[in-house]
N, C-alpha and C positions, 0 to 999 in steps of 0.2 A: 576459541568459538566454533562450533560444528558450521561447517560450510552449508548445509543443507539435506541432513539426515533423512530421507525419502521413508515414508510409510507405507509396507507394501499394500498394494492393491489386489482386489480379486481379480483373475486373468479374465473372467467374462466382462469386466468393464475395460480393459487395456485397449480396445479399439477406439473407445470414445471417451477417454479419459480428459478430464479438465484438471488443470494446474493450479494449487494454492501454496501460497508460502506461508508459514505461519510464525512468527516472532514470538518468542515465549521468553518470560523469565531466565535465568541461569540454573534457579534450582529446582524446576521443573520436575527433577527425578531425585532430588536429595530426601531420604528417608527419614532425616532428622527433623526436617521442616516441613511437614504435610499440611497441607490446605485444599480447602473447595476448590479455590481457582486453579492450584495446579492439577487437581484431580479432573476438574471440568476439562482442562485443556488438554491433557494426555485421552481422556475418553474421545474427545470429538476427534482429535488427530486421529486414532485409530478407527473411529466411526466411518471418517470420510473416505479413508483409505479403503475400508470393506465397501463403500458406496461406489468405487471405483474412479476415485480422484486420487491423483498424484500428488501427494503431500509432502511438501519439503519445509522441515523443521530447522528452524533458527534459534536456537537458544543464547541469550545474550547474557552476559555476567553483569553484575551490577547491583545495588542496593535501592532496586526499584520500589517505588517511585521516586526515590531520590539518588538518582544517577551521579557517578563522578565523572571527571572529566574521560578516563578511560572507557567507562560504558558508553558514555556519548559518542565518543569517538567509534568505536564497535560498531553501534549502531547506525552512526552514518557512514562507515564504510559497507554495511550490509544494504542498508536501501541504494546505495549509488551502484551497487554491483546487481541489483535484483533487475532482471531483464524489463524493458517496455511493455505497458500495456499488462504486467501481471496482476493478478488478484494476491492482495497482502493482506491476511488475516494477523491484528497485531493484539496482544493482550492489552489490557485498559491500562494496567499498571505502568507498562512503557508508553502506550500511545499518548495517554493524558500527561505525561511527565515532560513531553519534548514537541510541542508543535512547532517549534524554529525547525528541527528536524525535518519533520513531515511535510511543512509547508511547501519546500522547492520541488516536491515529488507530487505534489496532489494532482496533477494532469496528467504525469507523466505514468503512474501507478493507480490500481484502484484499491485505494485503502479501506479497510474494513476492522475499525476496532471494536474489540470484545470486550465489554464493560462488566466486570465483575463486582468493582466496588468505587463507587463515585467518590470523585475527589474534590467536589464543590468548589474550584477554584478557576479564575480566569483563564488559567493556562489550559485546563480541560477543555474547556467550550473553544478555543482556539484550535486546540487539536481534533477534537470532534468534527469542526466545521471543515476539515480537509478532507472528510470521508465521503467515499461513494453512499456507504449504508453504515450503521452503526448497531451492533445486536448487543442487548441485555441479557442478563440471566434472571430476571424477574420482573413483573410487571411495576413493581414498586420502582427499581432501578429506573426504568423508562419514564415512569411521571417525574421522577426527581430530575433527570437530566432535561427535559421537557420545560420544567418548572424554574430551573436555573440558568439554562443557556438557551440562546437564540437559535433554535434548530427546526427544521422542516420534521414535522410529526410524522410523514409518511415516509422518512428515511430511517426511523429508529424502530427495529424489531426487537422481538422477545425470544429466547430459546430457552427455559426454564432446564435446570438439571435433572436429567433423570436418576432413577436409582436402581441397583443391581438387585433383583429378587434375590430374597434369602429366606430361611426357614423360619418360622414362627419361633420365639423364644418361650419355652415353658412358664407357665405362670409363676413358677414358685410356690413360696409359702403363702399364706393370707396377707401376711403382714405387709407386704408391698414395699420392703425397708432395702432393698438393695438399690442404691442411686448410682447414677452414672452420668459424667459430665465429658463431652469430647469435644475439646477445645484448646488451642495453646493458652496454657496460663500467663494471662495478661489481664490489666485493668480493664481494657474494651470488652473482654469477654464476660466478666461480672465476677471472678473468683473470690476477689475480697467480700464482695456481696453475699454469696454463696456461704464462706465460711462464718461470715457474721450471723446468715440466719440458722445456721446448724449450731452454733454456739448456745442460741436461744433454745434448740432443742437437744441440748445435752443430755436430758433425763431421758428421751424418747429413743428406742431403738432404731438405729439405722446405721448403714456402712456405704461409704463413698468411694468410687474410683475416678480419678480425673485422668483422662487419656488425652496428653497433649504434650507440646514441647515446653521444657521449663528453662528454656536459654535465652527466650526473647527480652523478658524481665526478670533476671535474677535477682534483683532486690526484692520485688514483690514476693517471689517465690520464697524469699528468706523469712518475711515480714508473715507470710502466710503459715509457715513451719511453726514460727514464736508463737503465733496465736493458738494453733492447734495443742502444741505442748503445753502452754498455759492454761488451756481450757480442758486439758487432761483428756483429747479427743485424738492426737495423734495415731492411735492404734486403729481408729474408725475410718481413717482417710488415706487413701491411697494414691500418692501424686506418681504415676506410672509412666510418665514421661508419655513421647509419642507411640503409638500402636497403629498398626496396620496390618493388611492381610489376616491371616488366621489369629492373629493376637487381638485385634480389633474386634473379629467376628466373635471370639470367646467372650470379650467383655460385654458385648450385646446381649448375649445369650444369657449371661449371669445377671442381667440387670431387669428391675422391675418399672424403673422409670427414668428417662432422660432429662438432665435439668441443664437448661442452656439460658444462664442468668445475663444475657450479652445486653450491653449498653447500646449496640448497634449491631444490625444485620441487615444484610442485602438481599439474603435469601434463607441460608442455614440449612447446606445441605444433610448435616448431621440429623435434623430434625425427620427427614424423609427416610433417612437409613434406619432409625429407629422405627420409624410407621411400617416400613417393609418387613419388619421383626414383629410386627403387632404389640410394640412398646408404646404406651403414652408418653407424653411430652410435658413439661413443665417448662415454659420458655417466658421470655419478656415480649411486651406488645409492642414492638418496635421494629421499624423497616419491613423488610419483606418476610419476616418470621411468622406472621398470621397467615401469610400466603403459602408457606412451604407447610404448615401445620395444616391447613385447608380444614374442609369439613366432610363427613361423611355424606353419601347421597340423602338421606334423610335430615341433613342439616345440623349434625351434632359435630361439636369441635372435638377431637379426639386428646383433649388434655387440657391444660391450664395455661392461662395468660395474664401474667402481673405488669404492672408499669415496671418501666426501666430504672435502675438506680435508686432502688426502693428495699433494702435488706429485708424490713418489718413486714412487706407484702410477700415477698417470698417465704420468709419464715411463716406466715398464716397460711400460704398455700401448700407448703410441705406439712403443716400439722394437720391440716384437712386431709392431705392426701394418706399421712400415716394413720391417721385416726377414723377414717371412714369407709368400711368394707363395701358399702353400696357405693359410693363414690370411683373405688378403685375397679370395682367391677364394670360400672356402666364404660369408664373411661378405655378400658381394656377392650371391651366389646367393640367402641367407637374407633379404636387403634385399629383393631382387626378389621372394619368395615373401610376403613380409609386405605387401609394396604391394598384392597381390591382395586381402588380407582389409580393407583398410582402408575405411572409410566416409565419403561426403561430406556434407557440411553440412546438406543436406535430413534426413538422419536424426536429426542433433542438433535441428534444429528441432522435428521430429515429438515426439520426446521432452520437450522444453520445452512443448510446444504441449499435450500430453497434462496435463501438471502445471496449466496456465494452465485449461485446460477443466475439471478436477476443482475448481480452486479458484472457478471462475466457476459452477458447481454445476448 
């Protein structure tokens, strides 16, 4: 385990630097398992350093939020070794799973869980009760925590993800038939629903790129491949595996529509990544996804929302998108307008830093 790798800070802030210890999942930098939570953590660690904080990162190995005994022991040693009165920002996948390890340090350390995904169990409530403050990554998550747990509302803050500015994706041909799904290939992300919907539209021209890890639910991946082969669609769907950096940029640049058929989302950073390029979104009306999709300044939604777990509704929305020139033009204009309202990561970091400063006192 990293004993506390520091994130560099600007020299201009060196004389007034505050210190934060950040407890992170061990796979934070694993390119084989990219996730929105890991991206968020990495961005704010860098951003806090740029704002003059001394950031000490502590990746903790283990299958969070279901740690084994070795992971629990590693976290216990880390907390015990952290100096008295330190500000400790703890990724929620870790914090929410181990209230018994946090509780002995609740008065000694200034604990701040960063909740990406609520676990909705009693252990989470006990863990968050040990905190000086809690930061969530969406308004939806904040409301969820307050509804599920007995927590003071004035200690729960929101710092939504930022998005990196990106070039506008060329409109492509008029058909809008280049579909993209950026998510780990799992049941939770709804890939089975997407394949079912596309099988209904087998006679309609389209292609799909799925950019996301294929290793979390290999049995599902196998079933999806068999379904596509049986429907004669395997040549139209590319299961690309995880894409990052220039490869992911290229996938967005070649897309007309982002499709995210999740059964649950606390926010959906890929939604704003698509909008940052002027690409409309077809997603599910669930969790924080509508919050990420947002509206243009004149109130237009830059995409389509369908009920979760409904392949027929998804097929209907895809059919509408593929068959209606005016709809595609309207949603692309809306995506471009929404693009101008998105905020970059420094705004996210500033909101998080304000919470840490308040906790520091």
